[in-house]
All heavy atoms as atom14 arrays in JSON, in Angstrom:
{
  "sequence": "MSVFLKQFWEFLKVRKKWWLGPIIGMLLLLGLLLVFTQGSALAPFIYTLF",
  "atom14_mask": [
    [1, 1, 1, 1, 1, 1, 1, 1, 0, 0, 0, 0, 0, 0],
    [1, 1, 1, 1, 1, 1, 0, 0, 0, 0, 0, 0, 0, 0],
    [1, 1, 1, 1, 1, 1, 1, 0, 0, 0, 0, 0, 0, 0],
    [1, 1, 1, 1, 1, 1, 1, 1, 1, 1, 1, 0, 0, 0],
    [1, 1, 1, 1, 1, 1, 1, 1, 0, 0, 0, 0, 0, 0],
    [1, 1, 1, 1, 1, 1, 1, 1, 1, 0, 0, 0, 0, 0],
    [1, 1, 1, 1, 1, 1, 1, 1, 1, 0, 0, 0, 0, 0],
    [1, 1, 1, 1, 1, 1, 1, 1, 1, 1, 1, 0, 0, 0],
    [1, 1, 1, 1, 1, 1, 1, 1, 1, 1, 1, 1, 1, 1],
    [1, 1, 1, 1, 1, 1, 1, 1, 1, 0, 0, 0, 0, 0],
    [1, 1, 1, 1, 1, 1, 1, 1, 1, 1, 1, 0, 0, 0],
    [1, 1, 1, 1, 1, 1, 1, 1, 0, 0, 0, 0, 0, 0],
    [1, 1, 1, 1, 1, 1, 1, 1, 1, 0, 0, 0, 0, 0],
    [1, 1, 1, 1, 1, 1, 1, 0, 0, 0, 0, 0, 0, 0],
    [1, 1, 1, 1, 1, 1, 1, 1, 1, 1, 1, 0, 0, 0],
    [1, 1, 1, 1, 1, 1, 1, 1, 1, 0, 0, 0, 0, 0],
    [1, 1, 1, 1, 1, 1, 1, 1, 1, 0, 0, 0, 0, 0],
    [1, 1, 1, 1, 1, 1, 1, 1, 1, 1, 1, 1, 1, 1],
    [1, 1, 1, 1, 1, 1, 1, 1, 1, 1, 1, 1, 1, 1],
    [1, 1, 1, 1, 1, 1, 1, 1, 0, 0, 0, 0, 0, 0],
    [1, 1, 1, 1, 0, 0, 0, 0, 0, 0, 0, 0, 0, 0],
    [1, 1, 1, 1, 1, 1, 1, 0, 0, 0, 0, 0, 0, 0],
    [1, 1, 1, 1, 1, 1, 1, 1, 0, 0, 0, 0, 0, 0],
    [1, 1, 1, 1, 1, 1, 1, 1, 0, 0, 0, 0, 0, 0],
    [1, 1, 1, 1, 0, 0, 0, 0, 0, 0, 0, 0, 0, 0],
    [1, 1, 1, 1, 1, 1, 1, 1, 0, 0, 0, 0, 0, 0],
    [1, 1, 1, 1, 1, 1, 1, 1, 0, 0, 0, 0, 0, 0],
    [1, 1, 1, 1, 1, 1, 1, 1, 0, 0, 0, 0, 0, 0],
    [1, 1, 1, 1, 1, 1, 1, 1, 0, 0, 0, 0, 0, 0],
    [1, 1, 1, 1, 1, 1, 1, 1, 0, 0, 0, 0, 0, 0],
    [1, 1, 1, 1, 0, 0, 0, 0, 0, 0, 0, 0, 0, 0],
    [1, 1, 1, 1, 1, 1, 1, 1, 0, 0, 0, 0, 0, 0],
    [1, 1, 1, 1, 1, 1, 1, 1, 0, 0, 0, 0, 0, 0],
    [1, 1, 1, 1, 1, 1, 1, 1, 0, 0, 0, 0, 0, 0],
    [1, 1, 1, 1, 1, 1, 1, 0, 0, 0, 0, 0, 0, 0],
    [1, 1, 1, 1, 1, 1, 1, 1, 1, 1, 1, 0, 0, 0],
    [1, 1, 1, 1, 1, 1, 1, 0, 0, 0, 0, 0, 0, 0],
    [1, 1, 1, 1, 1, 1, 1, 1, 1, 0, 0, 0, 0, 0],
    [1, 1, 1, 1, 0, 0, 0, 0, 0, 0, 0, 0, 0, 0],
    [1, 1, 1, 1, 1, 1, 0, 0, 0, 0, 0, 0, 0, 0],
    [1, 1, 1, 1, 1, 0, 0, 0, 0, 0, 0, 0, 0, 0],
    [1, 1, 1, 1, 1, 1, 1, 1, 0, 0, 0, 0, 0, 0],
    [1, 1, 1, 1, 1, 0, 0, 0, 0, 0, 0, 0, 0, 0],
    [1, 1, 1, 1, 1, 1, 1, 0, 0, 0, 0, 0, 0, 0],
    [1, 1, 1, 1, 1, 1, 1, 1, 1, 1, 1, 0, 0, 0],
    [1, 1, 1, 1, 1, 1, 1, 1, 0, 0, 0, 0, 0, 0],
    [1, 1, 1, 1, 1, 1, 1, 1, 1, 1, 1, 1, 0, 0],
    [1, 1, 1, 1, 1, 1, 1, 0, 0, 0, 0, 0, 0, 0],
    [1, 1, 1, 1, 1, 1, 1, 1, 0, 0, 0, 0, 0, 0],
    [1, 1, 1, 1, 1, 1, 1, 1, 1, 1, 1, 0, 0, 0]
  ],
  "atom14_positions": [
    [[0.81, -1.2, 0.02], [-0.01, -0.04, -0.02], [0.85, 1.26, 0.0], [0.58, 2.2, -0.68], [-0.91, -0.01, 1.23], [-1.9, 1.12, 1.29], [-3.15, 0.94, 0.0], [-4.21, 2.24, 0.46], [0.0, 0.0, 0.0], [0.0, 0.0, 0.0], [0.0, 0.0, 0.0], [0.0, 0.0, 0.0], [0.0, 0.0, 0.0], [0.0, 0.0, 0.0]],
    [[1.91, 1.24, 0.76], [2.78, 2.4, 0.82], [3.48, 2.71, -0.46], [3.76, 3.84, -0.85], [3.76, 2.31, 1.97], [4.7, 1.24, 1.67], [0.0, 0.0, 0.0], [0.0, 0.0, 0.0], [0.0, 0.0, 0.0], [0.0, 0.0, 0.0], [0.0, 0.0, 0.0], [0.0, 0.0, 0.0], [0.0, 0.0, 0.0], [0.0, 0.0, 0.0]],
    [[3.72, 1.65, -1.25], [4.37, 1.79, -2.56], [3.37, 2.54, -3.49], [3.79, 3.46, -4.21], [4.8, 0.46, -3.17], [5.26, 0.59, -4.59], [5.85, -0.22, -2.27], [0.0, 0.0, 0.0], [0.0, 0.0, 0.0], [0.0, 0.0, 0.0], [0.0, 0.0, 0.0], [0.0, 0.0, 0.0], [0.0, 0.0, 0.0], [0.0, 0.0, 0.0]],
    [[2.15, 2.14, -3.43], [1.11, 2.85, -4.2], [1.02, 4.28, -3.82], [0.96, 5.17, -4.75], [-0.23, 2.12, -4.08], [-1.37, 2.89, -4.74], [-1.51, 2.89, -6.09], [-2.29, 3.59, -3.92], [-2.53, 3.55, -6.7], [-3.27, 4.32, -4.54], [-3.43, 4.28, -5.87], [0.0, 0.0, 0.0], [0.0, 0.0, 0.0], [0.0, 0.0, 0.0]],
    [[0.96, 4.58, -2.63], [0.88, 5.98, -2.17], [2.09, 6.79, -2.59], [1.91, 7.97, -3.0], [0.67, 6.06, -0.66], [-0.66, 5.52, -0.14], [-0.66, 5.57, 1.36], [-1.84, 6.32, -0.76], [0.0, 0.0, 0.0], [0.0, 0.0, 0.0], [0.0, 0.0, 0.0], [0.0, 0.0, 0.0], [0.0, 0.0, 0.0], [0.0, 0.0, 0.0]],
    [[3.23, 6.2, -2.46], [4.46, 6.89, -2.87], [4.44, 7.17, -4.41], [4.74, 8.3, -4.83], [5.7, 6.1, -2.52], [7.01, 6.73, -2.85], [8.16, 5.84, -2.48], [9.42, 6.51, -2.88], [10.6, 5.66, -2.72], [0.0, 0.0, 0.0], [0.0, 0.0, 0.0], [0.0, 0.0, 0.0], [0.0, 0.0, 0.0], [0.0, 0.0, 0.0]],
    [[4.03, 6.21, -5.18], [3.95, 6.42, -6.63], [2.89, 7.42, -6.99], [3.06, 8.25, -7.94], [3.71, 5.07, -7.32], [4.91, 4.2, -7.32], [4.57, 2.83, -8.02], [3.43, 2.57, -8.34], [5.6, 2.03, -8.23], [0.0, 0.0, 0.0], [0.0, 0.0, 0.0], [0.0, 0.0, 0.0], [0.0, 0.0, 0.0], [0.0, 0.0, 0.0]],
    [[1.78, 7.38, -6.28], [0.69, 8.32, -6.57], [1.18, 9.75, -6.22], [0.91, 10.68, -6.97], [-0.53, 8.0, -5.74], [-1.69, 8.9, -6.03], [-2.3, 8.87, -7.26], [-2.17, 9.71, -5.06], [-3.37, 9.72, -7.53], [-3.28, 10.53, -5.32], [-3.89, 10.52, -6.52], [0.0, 0.0, 0.0], [0.0, 0.0, 0.0], [0.0, 0.0, 0.0]],
    [[1.88, 9.92, -5.13], [2.4, 11.2, -4.75], [3.4, 11.76, -5.77], [3.38, 12.91, -6.15], [3.06, 11.18, -3.37], [3.63, 12.45, -2.95], [4.93, 12.75, -2.81], [2.93, 13.62, -2.56], [5.1, 14.03, -2.42], [3.87, 14.66, -2.22], [1.58, 13.91, -2.47], [3.47, 15.84, -1.83], [1.19, 15.24, -2.05], [2.13, 16.15, -1.72]],
    [[4.24, 10.87, -6.25], [5.26, 11.26, -7.25], [4.5, 11.62, -8.59], [4.93, 12.62, -9.27], [6.19, 10.13, -7.57], [7.18, 9.86, -6.41], [8.12, 11.05, -6.16], [8.57, 11.65, -7.16], [8.36, 11.32, -4.97], [0.0, 0.0, 0.0], [0.0, 0.0, 0.0], [0.0, 0.0, 0.0], [0.0, 0.0, 0.0], [0.0, 0.0, 0.0]],
    [[3.47, 10.91, -8.93], [2.67, 11.27, -10.12], [2.11, 12.67, -9.98], [2.13, 13.45, -10.92], [1.59, 10.22, -10.32], [0.58, 10.61, -11.4], [0.9, 10.42, -12.71], [-0.7, 11.1, -11.06], [0.01, 10.79, -13.72], [-1.57, 11.43, -12.02], [-1.28, 11.26, -13.33], [0.0, 0.0, 0.0], [0.0, 0.0, 0.0], [0.0, 0.0, 0.0]],
    [[1.5, 12.95, -8.82], [0.91, 14.24, -8.59], [1.95, 15.38, -8.71], [1.7, 16.41, -9.26], [0.23, 14.32, -7.21], [-1.07, 13.53, -7.06], [-1.56, 13.67, -5.7], [-2.08, 13.93, -8.06], [0.0, 0.0, 0.0], [0.0, 0.0, 0.0], [0.0, 0.0, 0.0], [0.0, 0.0, 0.0], [0.0, 0.0, 0.0], [0.0, 0.0, 0.0]],
    [[3.15, 15.11, -8.15], [4.18, 16.17, -8.15], [4.73, 16.41, -9.58], [4.9, 17.55, -10.0], [5.34, 15.8, -7.28], [5.06, 15.96, -5.76], [6.28, 15.83, -4.9], [7.41, 15.05, -5.36], [8.45, 14.85, -4.4], [0.0, 0.0, 0.0], [0.0, 0.0, 0.0], [0.0, 0.0, 0.0], [0.0, 0.0, 0.0], [0.0, 0.0, 0.0]],
    [[4.96, 15.3, -10.31], [5.56, 15.45, -11.62], [4.63, 15.99, -12.66], [4.88, 16.9, -13.44], [6.16, 14.05, -12.1], [6.56, 14.13, -13.55], [7.33, 13.66, -11.19], [0.0, 0.0, 0.0], [0.0, 0.0, 0.0], [0.0, 0.0, 0.0], [0.0, 0.0, 0.0], [0.0, 0.0, 0.0], [0.0, 0.0, 0.0], [0.0, 0.0, 0.0]],
    [[3.4, 15.45, -12.64], [2.4, 15.84, -13.66], [1.56, 17.07, -13.27], [0.75, 17.54, -14.06], [1.43, 14.65, -13.9], [2.05, 13.38, -14.32], [2.46, 13.43, -15.74], [3.08, 12.16, -16.08], [3.52, 11.88, -17.32], [3.47, 12.75, -18.25], [4.03, 10.72, -17.52], [0.0, 0.0, 0.0], [0.0, 0.0, 0.0], [0.0, 0.0, 0.0]],
    [[1.78, 17.6, -12.09], [1.07, 18.81, -11.61], [-0.46, 18.55, -11.64], [-1.22, 19.4, -12.01], [1.42, 20.01, -12.46], [2.87, 20.31, -12.57], [3.44, 20.88, -11.28], [4.83, 21.33, -11.54], [5.84, 20.82, -10.65], [0.0, 0.0, 0.0], [0.0, 0.0, 0.0], [0.0, 0.0, 0.0], [0.0, 0.0, 0.0], [0.0, 0.0, 0.0]],
    [[-0.89, 17.41, -11.2], [-2.3, 17.02, -11.15], [-2.83, 17.21, -9.74], [-3.39, 16.3, -9.14], [-2.5, 15.58, -11.64], [-1.99, 15.29, -12.96], [-2.9, 15.78, -14.04], [-2.47, 15.28, -15.44], [-3.27, 15.85, -16.46], [0.0, 0.0, 0.0], [0.0, 0.0, 0.0], [0.0, 0.0, 0.0], [0.0, 0.0, 0.0], [0.0, 0.0, 0.0]],
    [[-2.65, 18.38, -9.17], [-3.04, 18.59, -7.77], [-4.5, 18.5, -7.59], [-4.99, 18.25, -6.49], [-2.54, 19.98, -7.27], [-1.05, 20.05, -7.33], [-0.32, 20.82, -8.14], [-0.12, 19.34, -6.49], [1.04, 20.69, -7.92], [1.19, 19.77, -6.9], [-0.22, 18.37, -5.5], [2.3, 19.25, -6.31], [0.86, 17.87, -4.93], [2.16, 18.26, -5.31]],
    [[-5.32, 18.68, -8.6], [-6.76, 18.61, -8.51], [-7.23, 17.19, -8.23], [-8.4, 16.98, -7.8], [-7.45, 19.23, -9.75], [-6.98, 18.6, -10.98], [-5.91, 18.96, -11.74], [-7.53, 17.49, -11.63], [-5.76, 18.17, -12.82], [-6.76, 17.18, -12.78], [-8.61, 16.63, -11.34], [-7.04, 16.17, -13.68], [-8.85, 15.59, -12.24], [-8.09, 15.33, -13.37]],
    [[-6.4, 16.18, -8.49], [-6.82, 14.84, -8.27], [-6.81, 14.48, -6.77], [-7.57, 13.61, -6.33], [-5.87, 13.85, -9.0], [-6.07, 13.67, -10.44], [-5.02, 12.76, -11.03], [-7.42, 13.09, -10.77], [0.0, 0.0, 0.0], [0.0, 0.0, 0.0], [0.0, 0.0, 0.0], [0.0, 0.0, 0.0], [0.0, 0.0, 0.0], [0.0, 0.0, 0.0]],
    [[-5.99, 15.13, -6.03], [-5.84, 14.83, -4.57], [-7.2, 14.97, -3.81], [-7.59, 14.0, -3.13], [0.0, 0.0, 0.0], [0.0, 0.0, 0.0], [0.0, 0.0, 0.0], [0.0, 0.0, 0.0], [0.0, 0.0, 0.0], [0.0, 0.0, 0.0], [0.0, 0.0, 0.0], [0.0, 0.0, 0.0], [0.0, 0.0, 0.0], [0.0, 0.0, 0.0]],
    [[-7.89, 16.08, -3.85], [-9.15, 16.22, -3.18], [-10.26, 15.26, -3.65], [-11.05, 14.73, -2.85], [-9.59, 17.71, -3.39], [-8.35, 18.38, -3.76], [-7.42, 17.39, -4.42], [0.0, 0.0, 0.0], [0.0, 0.0, 0.0], [0.0, 0.0, 0.0], [0.0, 0.0, 0.0], [0.0, 0.0, 0.0], [0.0, 0.0, 0.0], [0.0, 0.0, 0.0]],
    [[-10.21, 14.95, -4.93], [-11.21, 14.02, -5.52], [-10.97, 12.63, -4.96], [-11.94, 12.02, -4.49], [-11.18, 14.05, -7.04], [-11.59, 15.39, -7.59], [-11.98, 12.91, -7.62], [-11.38, 15.54, -9.09], [0.0, 0.0, 0.0], [0.0, 0.0, 0.0], [0.0, 0.0, 0.0], [0.0, 0.0, 0.0], [0.0, 0.0, 0.0], [0.0, 0.0, 0.0]],
    [[-9.75, 12.18, -4.92], [-9.43, 10.84, -4.44], [-9.77, 10.79, -2.93], [-10.28, 9.82, -2.4], [-7.96, 10.48, -4.72], [-7.66, 10.46, -6.16], [-7.56, 9.2, -4.03], [-8.34, 9.37, -6.95], [0.0, 0.0, 0.0], [0.0, 0.0, 0.0], [0.0, 0.0, 0.0], [0.0, 0.0, 0.0], [0.0, 0.0, 0.0], [0.0, 0.0, 0.0]],
    [[-9.43, 11.87, -2.21], [-9.67, 11.92, -0.74], [-11.15, 11.83, -0.46], [-11.58, 11.11, 0.44], [0.0, 0.0, 0.0], [0.0, 0.0, 0.0], [0.0, 0.0, 0.0], [0.0, 0.0, 0.0], [0.0, 0.0, 0.0], [0.0, 0.0, 0.0], [0.0, 0.0, 0.0], [0.0, 0.0, 0.0], [0.0, 0.0, 0.0], [0.0, 0.0, 0.0]],
    [[-11.99, 12.55, -1.15], [-13.46, 12.53, -0.97], [-14.02, 11.15, -1.3], [-14.88, 10.61, -0.57], [-14.16, 13.63, -1.75], [-13.89, 14.98, -1.24], [-14.31, 15.17, 0.49], [-16.12, 14.97, 0.44], [0.0, 0.0, 0.0], [0.0, 0.0, 0.0], [0.0, 0.0, 0.0], [0.0, 0.0, 0.0], [0.0, 0.0, 0.0], [0.0, 0.0, 0.0]],
    [[-13.5, 10.51, -2.35], [-14.02, 9.2, -2.69], [-13.65, 8.22, -1.61], [-14.44, 7.3, -1.29], [-13.38, 8.78, -4.05], [-13.97, 9.44, -5.28], [-13.22, 8.97, -6.51], [-15.46, 9.05, -5.42], [0.0, 0.0, 0.0], [0.0, 0.0, 0.0], [0.0, 0.0, 0.0], [0.0, 0.0, 0.0], [0.0, 0.0, 0.0], [0.0, 0.0, 0.0]],
    [[-12.47, 8.28, -1.04], [-12.0, 7.39, 0.06], [-12.88, 7.64, 1.25], [-13.35, 6.66, 1.92], [-10.56, 7.64, 0.36], [-9.58, 7.05, -0.61], [-8.18, 7.5, -0.27], [-9.66, 5.54, -0.67], [0.0, 0.0, 0.0], [0.0, 0.0, 0.0], [0.0, 0.0, 0.0], [0.0, 0.0, 0.0], [0.0, 0.0, 0.0], [0.0, 0.0, 0.0]],
    [[-13.18, 8.91, 1.62], [-14.0, 9.18, 2.79], [-15.44, 8.65, 2.59], [-15.97, 8.11, 3.51], [-14.03, 10.7, 3.02], [-12.79, 11.27, 3.68], [-12.88, 12.82, 3.74], [-12.53, 10.69, 5.06], [0.0, 0.0, 0.0], [0.0, 0.0, 0.0], [0.0, 0.0, 0.0], [0.0, 0.0, 0.0], [0.0, 0.0, 0.0], [0.0, 0.0, 0.0]],
    [[-16.0, 8.83, 1.39], [-17.33, 8.32, 1.13], [-17.35, 6.81, 1.2], [-18.36, 6.21, 1.72], [-17.82, 8.82, -0.24], [-18.3, 10.26, -0.28], [-18.7, 10.6, -1.73], [-19.56, 10.43, 0.6], [0.0, 0.0, 0.0], [0.0, 0.0, 0.0], [0.0, 0.0, 0.0], [0.0, 0.0, 0.0], [0.0, 0.0, 0.0], [0.0, 0.0, 0.0]],
    [[-16.35, 6.18, 0.72], [-16.23, 4.7, 0.77], [-16.2, 4.18, 2.2], [-16.85, 3.26, 2.55], [0.0, 0.0, 0.0], [0.0, 0.0, 0.0], [0.0, 0.0, 0.0], [0.0, 0.0, 0.0], [0.0, 0.0, 0.0], [0.0, 0.0, 0.0], [0.0, 0.0, 0.0], [0.0, 0.0, 0.0], [0.0, 0.0, 0.0], [0.0, 0.0, 0.0]],
    [[-15.36, 4.85, 2.99], [-15.19, 4.46, 4.38], [-16.52, 4.71, 5.18], [-16.95, 3.9, 5.98], [-14.09, 5.28, 5.09], [-12.72, 4.87, 4.71], [-11.66, 5.8, 5.29], [-12.42, 3.44, 5.16], [0.0, 0.0, 0.0], [0.0, 0.0, 0.0], [0.0, 0.0, 0.0], [0.0, 0.0, 0.0], [0.0, 0.0, 0.0], [0.0, 0.0, 0.0]],
    [[-17.21, 5.82, 4.82], [-18.49, 6.11, 5.41], [-19.51, 5.0, 5.12], [-20.22, 4.5, 6.0], [-19.05, 7.47, 4.95], [-20.38, 7.91, 5.49], [-20.25, 8.21, 6.98], [-20.88, 9.06, 4.74], [0.0, 0.0, 0.0], [0.0, 0.0, 0.0], [0.0, 0.0, 0.0], [0.0, 0.0, 0.0], [0.0, 0.0, 0.0], [0.0, 0.0, 0.0]],
    [[-19.55, 4.58, 3.86], [-20.46, 3.45, 3.52], [-20.16, 2.16, 4.19], [-21.04, 1.41, 4.55], [-20.51, 3.33, 1.97], [-21.2, 4.41, 1.2], [-20.98, 4.21, -0.27], [-22.65, 4.47, 1.57], [0.0, 0.0, 0.0], [0.0, 0.0, 0.0], [0.0, 0.0, 0.0], [0.0, 0.0, 0.0], [0.0, 0.0, 0.0], [0.0, 0.0, 0.0]],
    [[-18.85, 1.9, 4.28], [-18.44, 0.61, 4.83], [-18.78, 0.58, 6.37], [-19.32, -0.39, 6.9], [-16.9, 0.37, 4.64], [-16.41, -0.73, 5.52], [-16.66, 0.0, 3.19], [0.0, 0.0, 0.0], [0.0, 0.0, 0.0], [0.0, 0.0, 0.0], [0.0, 0.0, 0.0], [0.0, 0.0, 0.0], [0.0, 0.0, 0.0], [0.0, 0.0, 0.0]],
    [[-18.47, 1.67, 7.11], [-18.67, 1.68, 8.52], [-20.1, 1.83, 8.91], [-20.48, 1.44, 10.07], [-17.8, 2.78, 9.17], [-16.35, 2.43, 9.21], [-15.4, 3.27, 8.69], [-15.93, 1.23, 9.78], [-14.05, 2.89, 8.69], [-14.54, 0.9, 9.75], [-13.64, 1.74, 9.22], [0.0, 0.0, 0.0], [0.0, 0.0, 0.0], [0.0, 0.0, 0.0]],
    [[-20.95, 2.38, 8.08], [-22.36, 2.52, 8.44], [-23.26, 1.44, 7.86], [-24.44, 1.51, 7.91], [-22.87, 3.9, 8.03], [-22.74, 4.02, 6.68], [-22.15, 4.97, 8.78], [0.0, 0.0, 0.0], [0.0, 0.0, 0.0], [0.0, 0.0, 0.0], [0.0, 0.0, 0.0], [0.0, 0.0, 0.0], [0.0, 0.0, 0.0], [0.0, 0.0, 0.0]],
    [[-22.63, 0.49, 7.21], [-23.37, -0.55, 6.52], [-24.37, -1.28, 7.43], [-25.53, -1.5, 7.11], [-22.43, -1.56, 5.9], [-23.08, -2.6, 5.06], [-22.07, -3.47, 4.37], [-20.85, -3.2, 4.43], [-22.5, -4.49, 3.77], [0.0, 0.0, 0.0], [0.0, 0.0, 0.0], [0.0, 0.0, 0.0], [0.0, 0.0, 0.0], [0.0, 0.0, 0.0]],
    [[-23.98, -1.64, 8.62], [-24.84, -2.45, 9.49], [-25.51, -1.65, 10.58], [-26.14, -2.17, 11.46], [0.0, 0.0, 0.0], [0.0, 0.0, 0.0], [0.0, 0.0, 0.0], [0.0, 0.0, 0.0], [0.0, 0.0, 0.0], [0.0, 0.0, 0.0], [0.0, 0.0, 0.0], [0.0, 0.0, 0.0], [0.0, 0.0, 0.0], [0.0, 0.0, 0.0]],
    [[-25.43, -0.34, 10.49], [-25.97, 0.49, 11.58], [-27.34, 1.02, 11.18], [-27.84, 0.83, 10.1], [-25.05, 1.65, 11.85], [-25.1, 2.6, 10.84], [0.0, 0.0, 0.0], [0.0, 0.0, 0.0], [0.0, 0.0, 0.0], [0.0, 0.0, 0.0], [0.0, 0.0, 0.0], [0.0, 0.0, 0.0], [0.0, 0.0, 0.0], [0.0, 0.0, 0.0]],
    [[-27.96, 1.71, 12.14], [-29.31, 2.29, 11.86], [-29.23, 3.52, 11.01], [-30.22, 3.97, 10.53], [-29.9, 2.68, 13.28], [0.0, 0.0, 0.0], [0.0, 0.0, 0.0], [0.0, 0.0, 0.0], [0.0, 0.0, 0.0], [0.0, 0.0, 0.0], [0.0, 0.0, 0.0], [0.0, 0.0, 0.0], [0.0, 0.0, 0.0], [0.0, 0.0, 0.0]],
    [[-27.99, 4.02, 10.79], [-27.84, 5.19, 9.95], [-27.83, 4.84, 8.45], [-27.91, 5.71, 7.62], [-26.49, 5.91, 10.26], [-26.44, 6.59, 11.64], [-25.0, 7.12, 11.84], [-27.48, 7.66, 11.77], [0.0, 0.0, 0.0], [0.0, 0.0, 0.0], [0.0, 0.0, 0.0], [0.0, 0.0, 0.0], [0.0, 0.0, 0.0], [0.0, 0.0, 0.0]],
    [[-27.69, 3.6, 8.08], [-27.57, 3.18, 6.74], [-28.68, 3.69, 5.83], [-28.36, 4.17, 4.73], [-27.41, 1.64, 6.64], [0.0, 0.0, 0.0], [0.0, 0.0, 0.0], [0.0, 0.0, 0.0], [0.0, 0.0, 0.0], [0.0, 0.0, 0.0], [0.0, 0.0, 0.0], [0.0, 0.0, 0.0], [0.0, 0.0, 0.0], [0.0, 0.0, 0.0]],
    [[-29.94, 3.58, 6.17], [-30.97, 4.11, 5.28], [-30.82, 5.55, 5.0], [-31.14, 6.06, 3.85], [-32.27, 3.83, 6.01], [-31.95, 2.73, 6.9], [-30.54, 2.92, 7.34], [0.0, 0.0, 0.0], [0.0, 0.0, 0.0], [0.0, 0.0, 0.0], [0.0, 0.0, 0.0], [0.0, 0.0, 0.0], [0.0, 0.0, 0.0], [0.0, 0.0, 0.0]],
    [[-30.38, 6.31, 5.97], [-30.2, 7.78, 5.76], [-29.02, 8.09, 4.85], [-29.08, 9.03, 4.04], [-30.06, 8.49, 7.05], [-31.28, 8.3, 7.98], [-31.18, 7.46, 9.12], [-32.52, 8.88, 7.72], [-32.25, 7.25, 9.93], [-33.6, 8.62, 8.46], [-33.45, 7.82, 9.6], [0.0, 0.0, 0.0], [0.0, 0.0, 0.0], [0.0, 0.0, 0.0]],
    [[-27.96, 7.32, 4.99], [-26.75, 7.5, 4.16], [-27.09, 7.15, 2.71], [-26.72, 7.89, 1.81], [-25.58, 6.65, 4.66], [-25.19, 7.02, 6.07], [-24.4, 6.75, 3.77], [-24.66, 8.42, 6.23], [0.0, 0.0, 0.0], [0.0, 0.0, 0.0], [0.0, 0.0, 0.0], [0.0, 0.0, 0.0], [0.0, 0.0, 0.0], [0.0, 0.0, 0.0]],
    [[-27.83, 6.07, 2.5], [-28.1, 5.62, 1.18], [-29.05, 6.59, 0.4], [-29.1, 6.56, -0.82], [-28.64, 4.22, 1.15], [-27.64, 3.17, 1.53], [-27.84, 2.24, 2.58], [-26.35, 3.16, 0.96], [-26.89, 1.33, 2.93], [-25.42, 2.24, 1.29], [-25.66, 1.32, 2.26], [-24.71, 0.42, 2.64], [0.0, 0.0, 0.0], [0.0, 0.0, 0.0]],
    [[-29.83, 7.34, 1.13], [-30.72, 8.29, 0.45], [-29.92, 9.43, -0.18], [-30.44, 10.12, -1.08], [-31.82, 8.85, 1.42], [-31.07, 9.45, 2.46], [-32.7, 7.77, 1.9], [0.0, 0.0, 0.0], [0.0, 0.0, 0.0], [0.0, 0.0, 0.0], [0.0, 0.0, 0.0], [0.0, 0.0, 0.0], [0.0, 0.0, 0.0], [0.0, 0.0, 0.0]],
    [[-28.71, 9.64, 0.27], [-27.86, 10.69, -0.31], [-27.4, 10.35, -1.71], [-27.1, 11.22, -2.51], [-26.68, 10.92, 0.53], [-26.87, 11.49, 1.96], [-25.59, 11.58, 2.73], [-27.6, 12.85, 1.92], [0.0, 0.0, 0.0], [0.0, 0.0, 0.0], [0.0, 0.0, 0.0], [0.0, 0.0, 0.0], [0.0, 0.0, 0.0], [0.0, 0.0, 0.0]],
    [[-27.42, 9.02, -2.03], [-26.96, 8.61, -3.34], [-28.09, 8.21, -4.12], [-28.17, 7.71, -5.08], [-25.95, 7.51, -3.18], [-24.74, 7.89, -2.33], [-24.71, 7.43, -1.03], [-23.79, 8.72, -2.77], [-23.67, 7.8, -0.2], [-22.74, 9.12, -1.97], [-22.64, 8.64, -0.74], [0.0, 0.0, 0.0], [0.0, 0.0, 0.0], [0.0, 0.0, 0.0]]
  ]
}
């Protein structure tokens, strides 16, 4: 995993694709939110957002 993050960071630095950082971060946060609320009572409310 750390190799992937290192290569991704190098890609962002070399290619000047700084706008990809926030997009990837938000996708990861949304994915974690869905995974952690999957079995809880909040799940129906989270799924209505999508």
